[in-house]
N, C-alpha and C positions, 0 to 999 in steps of 0.2 A: 612868860610861857606863851602868851598869845602871839607874840612876835615870831616865835619859832614855828607855830602852826601855820602861819601865813607863807612862810618861805618854802621853796621846793626842797631845800636841803639846809642842814645846820650842823656845825661841828658840835660834838658832845664830848666833854672831857670827863674821864673817870680818874680814880686814884693812880693807876699805873698804865692806863691805856687811853687811846683816843680813837674815835671812829667817826666816819662821815655817814650820817643817816640820810637816806633818800627813799623814794618810793621805787621799789623794784622787786623782782622775783628772787634775787639772791644777794647775799652779802658775804663779803670776805673780811674777816676780822683778824688783825694782827696785833698781838699783845706781847709785852715783854715781861715774863714772870719775875725776873730778877735782874736788876741793873748791873749786878756784879759779873754776870756771865754773858757770853755771846750767843744766847739762845732766844728764840721768839716762838710763840705759839700761834699757829695758823688754824683758824676755824672757819668753816663754811656754814652759812645758814640759808636755807631755801624756803620759800613761801609754801610750796606744795609738796615738799619731800621731807623725809626724816633727816635729822642733822647727821652729818658725817662726824666721825671721831676727830678730835683735835690732833694736829700734827706738830711735833716739836722739831724746830729747825735750828741748826747751828751755823753760825757765820764763820767761814774760813777767812781770816783776816788777810792772809797772803794772796789769796785768789779773789777776794771780795765776792764770794759765792755762798749761797745757802745750800745746805744738804741736810738730810734727815739726821737728827741727833742720834749718836750711837751706831750709825750705819758705817760700814767700811768705806774708805774713800773711793770715789768713782774711778773706774778704769779709764785711763786716757787712751784714745785711739793711737795706733802706731803712727809715727811721723810719715807723712806722705812725701814722696820724692818725685822729682821730675822724671817723666818717661823718656828715655834716651832712644835715638834712632836704632841702636843695637837691639833694644827691647822690641821695637816694631819689626825689625828683620827676623828676630827669633820667633815672634808670634806668627809671622807669615810663613816661615819655614815649617813650623809645627802644623800649620793648616794644609800644607802641600805647596804645589807650584804657584797656585793663584787663589785668590779669595775675593769675595764681594766686600764692600765697605762695612756693612753691618757685622759680617762674620769676623773681619779683621779687628774691628773695634771691640767686639765682645771678647775675642781672644786676648787682646791687650789688657782689657779690664780684668780678666781672669788671671792672667799671668802676673801682672804688676799690682793688682788690687788698687787701681786708681779709679777716679771718677770717669763718667762718660765724657765730660768736657775735656778732661786731661787726655784721654785716649784720642779724641777728635783732633785736638791740637797736635798731638804726637804724630798722627798720620799726615796731617798737613805739613808739618815741619820735615818729616822724612821724605815726602814727595818733593818739597822745595830743595832739599839737600841732595836729591838724587839717590837716596838709599833704597827707595822703592819707586816703581813707576805704575801709572794707571793706563790701562789699555782696554777698550771695549767693555767698560764697566767693571773690570777686574783689576785688582792690585797684584803685582808680581815683583820679583827681584829683578834688577837690571841685568842684562846679559853681558 
């Protein structure tokens, strides 16, 4: 026991769990209540706060992901797709004859539900392909 006191940390083994004890303000304990099931119990212990209730997590072996046990499966986001030059033209048409970069980018994001970066790349690609043109700080359709 004296050897454990001198070390900064020491592994401690229990019957069904193991933990790494160290000097700190908070601990995260992960125990496996039953080896027959794909569930683990997650507990938090804080030095200066009341303990949180333990959370039971279940491993989805196909996705290798833990989720709350008994909870419905998480909703996966819709598949994102590449924004086509036609989408950029449609966004510009809906804004009117011309639009500033930020206006066009926001309209593309709203129209296609894409990320900011995807909208930026779509504007650049549409300009390179000649689907839209930039003049005097505005974007417009070619004549």
